[in-house]
N, C-alpha and C positions, 0 to 999 in steps of 0.2 A: 504411400509416401513415409518417410521413416523422419520424424521430427526429433529434436535436442531437447532434454530432458532438461536441460537447465541453461540459465543464461543471465547475463548481467547488461545493464544500460544505466549511463549516464544520465544524472540530472544536473544540470547546468544552466538550461535556461529553456524559456518556456516551448519551443519545439520540441524538445526534449522530454517535456510530459506529452503533449500530444503523438508524441512515438510510444512511449510507456504506454499510454489507453490504448492505441492501433494494438499494441504485441498482446493484452492481458484482453483485448477484443478476438483476438485471431486464437488466442490459446485458451479462452472459455470457448470459443465456439468447434476448436478441435478436441475439447474434452466432452462435445454436448450438451452443456450449462443450459438448463431454461433459459429464456428470454428475458425472465424475472431474475435468475441468478447471476446472467452476465452483466444485465443493467450494475447490480448490486456491488461485483466485482469491480466494474469499470468504476463506477463511482466511489468504492473508496480507493482503488490506486490514483482514480485524480485526485482526490485531496491529499490525501498521502502525499502523494508527488508535489503537490504544489509546499504541501508544509515542508519536506525537503530543500526545493529550493528555498522556498521566502527563512522562513525560519533557520534551519539550517545549512544555510549558504551553499546550497550546492550538494550533492552528493549523490546516490545511486540505487540502482533498484535490481536486485538479485530475485527473480522466477525460479518456479521449479514445479514439475509435475510429478508428487509425488505418489505411492501406493502403500496401502495399507489393509491386512486382511485382504484384497482384491477391490477396495473402493480406491478410487483416484482423488486425487485434490490438487489445486491450484494455489501453490505458495510463494508470496509474494513476500518479500524483504527490503523495507525500505529503511538505507542508512544514511546517515553524516557525521560530519565532525565541526557541527556547529557548537553553540553556546550552551547546548540541551535544554531542558524542560525544569526552569525554576520551581514551579509550583505543580508539581504532575497530578494533585489530588484537584487541583480547582482547573488543569488544563481537561480531564475527565468530567470533568461535571457540564451537564446538560445546559445548552445556552452560554457556555464559555466561547467568548470569541477575540481574536484580534481585529475581527472586521475587514481579513482579507481573504478568505475562502470562501467557499459555496454556505457558509453558517451549520454544517454537518459537525466538522472539527475534528476531535478524536473519538468521544463517544458516540456519534453518528456514523465514523467509517469500523466502530466496534459492534455497531448491532446489525449492519448489511453482512457481516461475513461469520462462519464458525468458529475459530479458532482469534484469538486477538494478543498479543504478545507485546510490549514496551519495556524499552531498558533508556533510559537518559541520565547523564551524568554530566553537571556542570564543568562545563570548560570542555569537555572531551566528545560532547555529540548526543545523537539519538540515535536507537532501532527499535523499528515498528514491525513487528511481524502479523501477516493474516493468511489463512488459509480457509479455504473456500471448497468444502466435500461435496462431489457429486453424489 
């Protein structure tokens, strides 16, 4: 069965957060990630989807299956055009919470994946990229 190598999903409401989780789960299964790695990626995706919706006022998730030197990975990019993160250093501190998510926050999501990159600009929005290698 041929699968797309990339796609985009909107994040404008709670139902779309559920849909992104389901998509990430099926992509992880397709890549034959271990159950532990599937759970890590789905958890990070759930947290970042919620951030995109709540803090970023909505946006989208891009996904791609990438391959480097014969190794495959799932890359997820969460983008919004919201207010941006005022204090990124503080937001990346363990224990920092706005009281809305699962309490993992950005540093928790970072620990669940292999590669984590965040770009934010006040008044412009935020872009978080995560990658999990097989």
